[in-house]
Phi, psi and omega in degrees: 000138173282113187287350173276000175227140179236130178300155183272136182290154180304139179225167175059231185298333178299326175296321177297319180298315181296322178297321177290321173301317177296326180295311189286329187251022184295129178259155183305141179287137173297156178302143179305141180211139173231130182303145168268111185249134180277330181267140174243150181299135170231147181290344177282359166289344176274140182297139189301322186261010181082164182287161175257128187254132177223162178050046186265148173210143178278175178293329174297317178291339172281351178111001180277129176267347180232135181285147173290342182242135176299134174070014175246116182300142183295336175273003175265350187253132181280129178265327174200139174205139175269133186242122173250145174051045167293318183244152179286161177306322182290319179296324176293322182292325176293318179297320177299317179296314178298311185293327174293321178289337182276356181295333177301342179269355187290143174243167181238151161214158188278008179235005177246133184290339181240159164285146186224142166248116186256164178062045193289332177293343173279344183255338183231115180291332177300309181293322177300311183293327180292317183289337179267356179291130179298317183297319180291315180299321181291323178294316180289322180298322178294322179292317180290323185097357181222150173299147184226152170230162174302145182300137187297325183275127190295314183297330185264357185280320188207141175206157180250129178251136175241119184250130174232164175297145185243151174302153184304324187283348179263340189295325176296329182280323187268327175289128188206142168278144178203167163246163182264154174291326179272155182273310188256114192226131175243116181257104186263116174279127182250011177245147177278158182301332179279001182272344181205167172236153189080202172070021181287143178272113177255148169217155182273125182274076180174186183277166175305311185296333179271004183284135177222111185300343182266350183261084185291353182291337180269357182276140174230154181254124179281133185273092180238087185265324187252146175309133183099338173300145183216157172242123176265130181224158166270090195303323183282353181234019178220116176290131180212169181191164178239126175296148179304141176284129181267333178201155178076203185221135176242123182241134181219152176249124183247121184241132180247147184231163176225145174271114188289350186274355181222151175273354182307132178208136184262352178303138178238153187298320184282337171301313181291316186291336177291346172266317192254350189079163187293307185305311181295328186286327183308302181294321179298323179296315183293320180295323176299310187297321179295313182302323185287345179273350176296150178292157179300321181298320182289322181295320176291322184293326183296335176257007169078031182227159176290143183305143165269127188245163175300321178302320180294318176297322182289322180296321180297319177295323183289000000 
């Protein structure tokens, strides 16, 4: 396989075919399990002086002329940003231990590059409490440029990816460029650069419409060298992909968020159904549409925190 190119994930009618395949090949769900965790989330797992942001660009700088949210400037919303030192070394170590233990829940499919454990906040109280922490959400909101809450749909809210070397005949099938169903996505790498080779996180420096999987000149590599380094992206408007891991193991925690002041959402039924199959997606889809209609005040109240406001984010920048 030419490592300068990654195949494109199925789109359009291809998504429908994957949904049918997921429906026909659906495996029984494992019995519910919640980890017995010695560590509980504490806000001092966040670095005291906030994260260091590098290689950041707004949606406007990526080439978008129109904002996804009414009355919010396109240059106020982050399209991609590398985030260093969001969590302390102790916080990263706790996440590493939790995500390693949750690998026994991971599943495989022949069209996803990694093994995945999905719906992680239902399995780990630490990760659930982290995502519901006002301090954590405020830190991520400052990176995003808009107030955020955890994504309403459980299966799409959090997942752990485990990347291993694949047989050569599978790499062309499994390595892929894609966009996410969710908009605001934080991808935290929990392996160090010495733990694996290959596995670089690439993204397209441009709009979805300008993407060409064969034009590597627009591809950039996110510099994620240390455990805890993260890439924040506007996932539905940024093509990205992970090169195949050639040796070792690469582990990452992917968290998705929603801006509760708007009902805008990019997830599509067939995107979700390609993972879960059609029967399971129908009730989850209806619940998602209902959840997105709740007021921002109610969405913050449901996770037990005071609302994060645009004024608060502007005050922070000032």
